Every structure is written in structure tokens, then in C-alpha cells.
KEGUGU-537866 format. One record per residue: x, y negated, z of N, C-alpha, C, CB in turn; residue number from 1. Coordinates in steps of 0.02 Angstrom, whole numbers, plus 32768, in hexadecimal, padded with zeros to 4 digits. Each point is the difference from the previous one (the first is absolute). Glycine has a CB too. Layout:
! KEGUGU-537866
+------+------+------+------+------+------+------+------+------+------+------+------+-----+
:  n_x :  n_y :  n_z : ca_x : ca_y : ca_z :  c_x :  c_y :  c_z : cb_x : cb_y : cb_z : seq :
+------+------+------+------+------+------+------+------+------+------+------+------+-----+
:    X :    Y :    Z :    X :    Y :    Z :    X :    Y :    Z :    X :    Y :    Z : NUM :
...
+------+------+------+------+------+------+------+------+------+------+------+------+-----+
//
This chain:
! KEGUGU-537866
+------+------+------+------+------+------+------+------+------+------+------+------+-----+
:  n_x :  n_y :  n_z : ca_x : ca_y : ca_z :  c_x :  c_y :  c_z : cb_x : cb_y : cb_z : seq :
+------+------+------+------+------+------+------+------+------+------+------+------+-----+
: 8285 : 8029 : 7CAA : 801F : 7FEA : 803E : 7FCC : 7FDF : 802E : 806D : 7FF1 : 7FC3 :   1 :
: 7F67 : 7FE8 : 801F : 7FCC : 7FDF : 8027 : 7FD1 : 8032 : 8020 : 8008 : 7F9D : 7FB4 :   2 :
: 7FE8 : 8097 : 8027 : 7FD4 : 8035 : 8019 : 8020 : 8024 : 803C : 7FCF : 800E : 7F8D :   3 :
: 8071 : 7FFC : 8070 : 8024 : 8020 : 8038 : 7FFC : 7FD4 : 803E : 804E : 803A : 7FAF :   4 :
: 7FBD : 7F85 : 8048 : 7FFA : 7FD1 : 8039 : 7FBB : 8000 : 801E : 8057 : 7FBA : 7FCC :   5 :
: 7F76 : 8048 : 8008 : 7FBB : 8002 : 8018 : 7FF4 : 8040 : 8028 : 7FDA : 7FBC : 7F9C :   6 :
: 803F : 807C : 804B : 7FF7 : 8040 : 8023 : 8023 : 8000 : 8043 : 7FF7 : 803A : 7F91 :   7 :
: 8043 : 7FA7 : 8073 : 8025 : 7FFC : 8040 : 7FD7 : 7FD8 : 8033 : 806E : 8008 : 7FC2 :   8 :
: 7F74 : 7FC1 : 8028 : 7FD6 : 7FD8 : 802D : 7FC4 : 8028 : 8019 : 8025 : 7F98 : 7FC4 :   9 :
: 7FBD : 8090 : 8011 : 7FC7 : 8029 : 8014 : 8016 : 8034 : 8034 : 7FCA : 7FF0 : 7F8F :  10 :
: 806F : 8030 : 8064 : 801A : 8032 : 802E : 8012 : 7FE2 : 8044 : 802B : 8042 : 7F9E :  11 :
: 7FF3 : 7F81 : 8061 : 8012 : 7FDF : 803E : 7FC2 : 7FEE : 8029 : 8068 : 7FD3 : 7FC8 :  12 :
: 7F65 : 8016 : 8016 : 7FC2 : 7FEE : 8023 : 7FDE : 803F : 801C : 7FF1 : 7F9C : 7FB6 :  13 :
: 800D : 8099 : 8023 : 7FE5 : 803F : 8018 : 8026 : 8017 : 803E : 7FDD : 801F : 7F8B :  14 :
: 8066 : 7FDC : 8072 : 802A : 8014 : 8039 : 7FF2 : 7FD6 : 803E : 8057 : 8026 : 7FB0 :  15 :
: 7F9D : 7F99 : 8046 : 7FF0 : 7FD4 : 8038 : 7FBF : 8016 : 8022 : 803C : 7FA1 : 7FC6 :  16 :
: 7F92 : 8072 : 8012 : 7FC2 : 8019 : 801C : 800C : 8042 : 8025 : 7FBF : 7FC8 : 7FA4 :  17 :
: 806C : 8063 : 803F : 8011 : 803F : 8021 : 8025 : 7FF5 : 8042 : 8005 : 8036 : 7F90 :  18 :
: 8028 : 7F9A : 8070 : 8024 : 7FEF : 803D : 7FD0 : 7FE8 : 8036 : 8066 : 7FE3 : 7FBD :  19 :
: 7F6C : 7FF1 : 8030 : 7FD0 : 7FE6 : 8031 : 7FD4 : 8038 : 801B : 8001 : 7F91 : 7FC6 :  20 :
: 7FEC : 809D : 800F : 7FD7 : 8039 : 8016 : 8026 : 802A : 8033 : 7FC5 : 8002 : 7F90 :  21 :
: 807B : 800B : 8061 : 802A : 8027 : 802F : 8007 : 7FDB : 8042 : 803E : 8033 : 7F9F :  22 :
: 7FCD : 7F8B : 805E : 8005 : 7FD9 : 803D : 7FC0 : 8004 : 8029 : 8051 : 7FB3 : 7FC6 :  23 :
: 7F76 : 804B : 8018 : 7FC0 : 8005 : 8023 : 7FF8 : 8043 : 8023 : 7FCE : 7FB2 : 7FAC :  24 :
: 8045 : 8082 : 8032 : 7FFB : 8043 : 801D : 802D : 8008 : 803D : 7FE5 : 802E : 7F90 :  25 :
: 8056 : 7FB3 : 806E : 8030 : 8007 : 8037 : 7FF4 : 7FCD : 8037 : 8052 : 802C : 7FAE :  26 :
: 7F81 : 7FA5 : 8048 : 7FF4 : 7FCC : 8031 : 8037 : 7FCD : 8003 : 7FC0 : 8052 : 8041 :  27 :
: 8066 : 7FA8 : 7F89 : 8038 : 7FD1 : 7FFE : 7FE9 : 7FBD : 7FE3 : 8051 : 805F : 7FF3 :  28 :
: 7FDE : 7F73 : 8009 : 7FF2 : 7FBD : 7FE5 : 7FEA : 8004 : 7FB8 : 8053 : 7FCE : 804F :  29 :
: 7F76 : 800F : 7FA1 : 7FE0 : 8004 : 7FBE : 8017 : 7FC9 : 7FD2 : 7F9D : 8035 : 8035 :  30 :
: 8056 : 7FD5 : 7F8B : 800B : 7FCC : 7FCD : 7FC4 : 7FD1 : 8003 : 8045 : 804E : 7FB5 :  31 :
: 7FC7 : 7F72 : 804A : 7FC9 : 7FD0 : 8002 : 7FD3 : 8008 : 7FC3 : 8048 : 7FB0 : 8041 :  32 :
: 7F77 : 8046 : 7FCA : 7FD0 : 8004 : 7FC8 : 8011 : 7FCD : 7FCB : 7FA8 : 8029 : 804F :  33 :
: 806E : 7F9D : 7FC6 : 8013 : 7FCC : 7FD0 : 8038 : 8018 : 7FD2 : 7FDE : 7FA8 : 8054 :  34 :
: 8052 : 807C : 7FC8 : 8037 : 801B : 7FD9 : 7FE7 : 8034 : 7FCE : 804F : 7FEA : 805F :  35 :
: 7F84 : 8041 : 7FB8 : 7FE4 : 8032 : 7FD3 : 7FD9 : 7FDF : 7FC6 : 7FF8 : 8051 : 8060 :  36 :
: 7FE3 : 7F7B : 7FB0 : 7FD9 : 7FDD : 7FCC : 802D : 7FDB : 7FCF : 7FA2 : 7FF4 : 8051 :  37 :
: 8093 : 7FED : 7FC8 : 8030 : 7FDF : 7FD3 : 8023 : 8033 : 7FD4 : 8010 : 7FA5 : 8055 :  38 :
: 8001 : 8094 : 7FC7 : 801E : 8035 : 7FD8 : 7FD0 : 8018 : 7FCA : 8046 : 8023 : 8062 :  39 :
: 7F7A : 7FDD : 7FAD : 7FCD : 8016 : 7FCF : 7FFC : 7FD0 : 7FC5 : 7FC0 : 8035 : 805D :  40 :
: 8053 : 7F8C : 7FAD : 7FFF : 7FD1 : 7FC8 : 8036 : 8011 : 7FCC : 7FD5 : 7FA8 : 804E :  41 :
: 8062 : 8075 : 7FC8 : 8035 : 8012 : 7FD1 : 8000 : 804A : 7FEF : 8043 : 7FA2 : 802C :  42 :
: 7F9D : 8086 : 7FFD : 7FFD : 8048 : 7FF5 : 7FBA : 801A : 800A : 8076 : 800A : 8024 :  43 :
: 7F5B : 7FD9 : 7FB9 : 7FB9 : 800F : 800A : 7FED : 8049 : 7FF7 : 7FEA : 7F8E : 7FDB :  44 :
: 8031 : 8091 : 7FF2 : 7FF0 : 8046 : 7FF3 : 801C : 802C : 8038 : 7FFF : 7FEB : 7F83 :  45 :
: 803E : 8006 : 8092 : 801E : 8025 : 8037 : 7FDA : 7FF8 : 8041 : 806E : 7FF2 : 7FC9 :  46 :
: 7F79 : 7FD1 : 8042 : 7FD8 : 7FF3 : 803D : 7FBF : 8027 : 7FFD : 8032 : 7F8E : 800B :  47 :
: 7FAD : 8070 : 7FBC : 7FC0 : 8023 : 7FF9 : 800A : 804C : 8008 : 7FD6 : 7FA4 : 7FB3 :  48 :
: 805E : 8076 : 802D : 800F : 8048 : 8007 : 8012 : 8011 : 8048 : 8026 : 8004 : 7F89 :  49 :
: 8001 : 7FD0 : 8097 : 8012 : 800B : 8046 : 7FC4 : 8003 : 802D : 806B : 7FC7 : 7FEB :  50 :
: 7F66 : 800C : 800A : 7FC4 : 8000 : 8029 : 7FD7 : 803F : 7FF4 : 7FFE : 7F82 : 7FFE :  51 :
: 7FFA : 8090 : 7FC4 : 7FD6 : 803A : 7FEF : 8021 : 8043 : 8011 : 7FCE : 7FBC : 7FA5 :  52 :
: 8070 : 804D : 8045 : 8021 : 8041 : 800A : 8013 : 800D : 8049 : 802B : 7FF7 : 7F8C :  53 :
: 7FE8 : 7FD3 : 8097 : 8015 : 8007 : 8045 : 7FC6 : 7FF6 : 8031 : 8072 : 7FD9 : 7FDF :  54 :
: 7F54 : 8014 : 8005 : 7FC5 : 7FF2 : 8028 : 8011 : 7FCE : 8038 : 7FD1 : 8073 : 7FE7 :  55 :
: 804B : 7F55 : 8002 : 8019 : 7FCE : 802E : 7FD8 : 7FC0 : 7FFA : 8073 : 8032 : 7FF9 :  56 :
: 7F70 : 7FB9 : 803F : 7FD9 : 7FC2 : 8004 : 7FC5 : 8001 : 7FCF : 8067 : 7FC2 : 8024 :  57 :
: 7F79 : 8076 : 7FD6 : 7FC8 : 8005 : 7FD0 : 7FBF : 7FE6 : 801D : 8038 : 8062 : 7FCE :  58 :
: 7FC3 : 7F99 : 8074 : 7FC1 : 7FE8 : 801F : 8008 : 7FBC : 8021 : 7FE0 : 8076 : 8012 :  59 :
: 805B : 7F70 : 7FF0 : 800C : 7FC2 : 8025 : 7FEF : 7FC3 : 7FD4 : 805B : 8039 : 8042 :  60 :
: 7F73 : 7FA2 : 7FD4 : 7FED : 7FC2 : 7FDF : 801A : 7FC6 : 802A : 7F98 : 8034 : 7FCD :  61 :
: 807C : 7F95 : 8016 : 7FFB : 7FEE : 7FB9 : 803C : 8017 : 7FD7 : 7FBE : 7F9E : 8023 :  62 :
: 8070 : 8089 : 7FFB : 803B : 8016 : 7FDB : 7FED : 8025 : 7FC0 : 803E : 8009 : 806B :  63 :
: 7F92 : 8023 : 7F98 : 7FEC : 8027 : 7FC6 : 7FEB : 7FD3 : 7FC6 : 7FDC : 805C : 804C :  64 :
: 7FFC : 7F72 : 7FC3 : 7FE8 : 7FD2 : 7FCC : 803A : 7FD5 : 7FE6 : 7F8E : 7FFF : 8035 :  65 :
: 809B : 7FE8 : 7FF8 : 8039 : 7FD6 : 7FEC : 8031 : 8028 : 7FD6 : 7FF2 : 7FBB : 8067 :  66 :
: 8017 : 8085 : 7FA9 : 802C : 8029 : 7FD7 : 7FE4 : 8008 : 7FBA : 8026 : 803D : 8067 :  67 :
: 7F99 : 7FCC : 7F94 : 7FE0 : 8005 : 7FBE : 800C : 7FC1 : 7FD7 : 7FAA : 804C : 8030 :  68 :
: 804F : 7F7A : 7FF0 : 800C : 7FC0 : 7FDE : 8049 : 7FFB : 7FEA : 7FA5 : 7FCA : 8045 :  69 :
: 8089 : 8049 : 7FE7 : 8048 : 7FFD : 7FEE : 8010 : 802E : 7FC6 : 801B : 7FE5 : 8077 :  70 :
: 7FC7 : 8056 : 7F87 : 800D : 802F : 7FC9 : 7FE4 : 7FE3 : 7FBF : 7FFB : 8062 : 8050 :  71 :
: 7FCA : 7F81 : 7FB2 : 7FE3 : 7FE2 : 7FC3 : 802C : 7FC6 : 7FE8 : 7F8C : 8021 : 8026 :  72 :
: 808B : 7FB5 : 8008 : 802D : 7FC8 : 7FEC : 803F : 801C : 7FE1 : 7FD2 : 7FB8 : 805D :  73 :
: 8049 : 807C : 7FC0 : 803D : 8021 : 7FE5 : 7FF4 : 8018 : 7FB9 : 8022 : 8023 : 8074 :  74 :
: 7FA6 : 8000 : 7F82 : 7FF2 : 801C : 7FBD : 7FF4 : 7FC9 : 7FCD : 7FCE : 8064 : 8037 :  75 :
: 8012 : 7F65 : 7FDD : 7FF6 : 7FC8 : 7FD2 : 8043 : 7FE1 : 7FEE : 7F8F : 7FE9 : 8033 :  76 :
: 809D : 8010 : 7FFE : 8043 : 7FE4 : 7FF2 : 8028 : 802D : 7FD2 : 7FFE : 7FC8 : 8070 :  77 :
: 7FFD : 807A : 7F9A : 8024 : 802F : 7FD5 : 7FE4 : 7FFB : 7FB8 : 8016 : 804E : 8063 :  78 :
: 7FA8 : 7FB1 : 7F98 : 7FE1 : 7FFB : 7FBD : 8012 : 7FBE : 7FDE : 7FA1 : 8048 : 8028 :  79 :
: 805F : 7F81 : 7FFD : 8012 : 7FBF : 7FE4 : 8049 : 8000 : 7FEA : 7FAA : 7FC8 : 8048 :  80 :
: 8081 : 8056 : 7FE0 : 8047 : 8004 : 7FEE : 800B : 802A : 7FC2 : 801D : 7FF3 : 8077 :  81 :
: 7FC0 : 8044 : 7F85 : 8005 : 802C : 7FC5 : 7FE6 : 7FDC : 7FC2 : 7FF3 : 8065 : 8049 :  82 :
: 7FD6 : 7F77 : 7FBE : 7FE4 : 7FDB : 7FC8 : 8031 : 7FCA : 7FE9 : 7F8B : 8017 : 802A :  83 :
: 8092 : 7FC5 : 8006 : 802F : 7FCB : 7FF0 : 803D : 801B : 7FDC : 7FD7 : 7FC1 : 8062 :  84 :
: 8042 : 8079 : 7FB5 : 803B : 801E : 7FE1 : 7FF3 : 8018 : 7FB9 : 8026 : 8021 : 8071 :  85 :
: 7F9E : 7FF7 : 7F83 : 7FEE : 801A : 7FBD : 7FEC : 7FC8 : 7FD0 : 7FDB : 806A : 8036 :  86 :
: 8018 : 7F5D : 7FE5 : 7FE9 : 7FC7 : 7FD7 : 8035 : 7FE7 : 7FD2 : 7FB4 : 7FE1 : 8059 :  87 :
+------+------+------+------+------+------+------+------+------+------+------+------+-----+
//
């Protein structure tokens, strides 16, 4: 059940990146970078895949670096949670 919840968060974050990409293409109102980075803290893998697969914000600094930090923090939190649960 926990794995399903984790997967849903990844999919939601990926979708948020996809939505922002579509908004950018259409010239519509964008998702704030802060919101994307906060989403990356809970859906780091989805954010990373969204950036790579959708080619979204791949050259924009400091967003690119901050996203990398958020993904690493996410992965550390997931690993710590898994370790704690198995302990």
C-alpha cells in the first residue's frame, strides 16, 4: 500500500511538470518554480523524469541545480524511511 502511495506521488509530480510544460507552450499562466521544487521533495523521481522526458527546464539555472538537490533529499528521505521500516 505504501508503494502505491509513493507511485501516485511520483505520477502527480510528473503530471505537474507536464502541465507546466503545456502551459509554457501555450503561453498561459505557469506553475511557480517554488511549487515545482516543493513537489520534487515529495515526488523526486517523478520530477526528475518529468524534467528529462519532457525536456522541461533543463537549462534554467538555478532551478536545475535546486531540482537536483530536491531529488537527492527526496531519495535520502525514502531510503531513511525504508531503513526505519525494516529495522
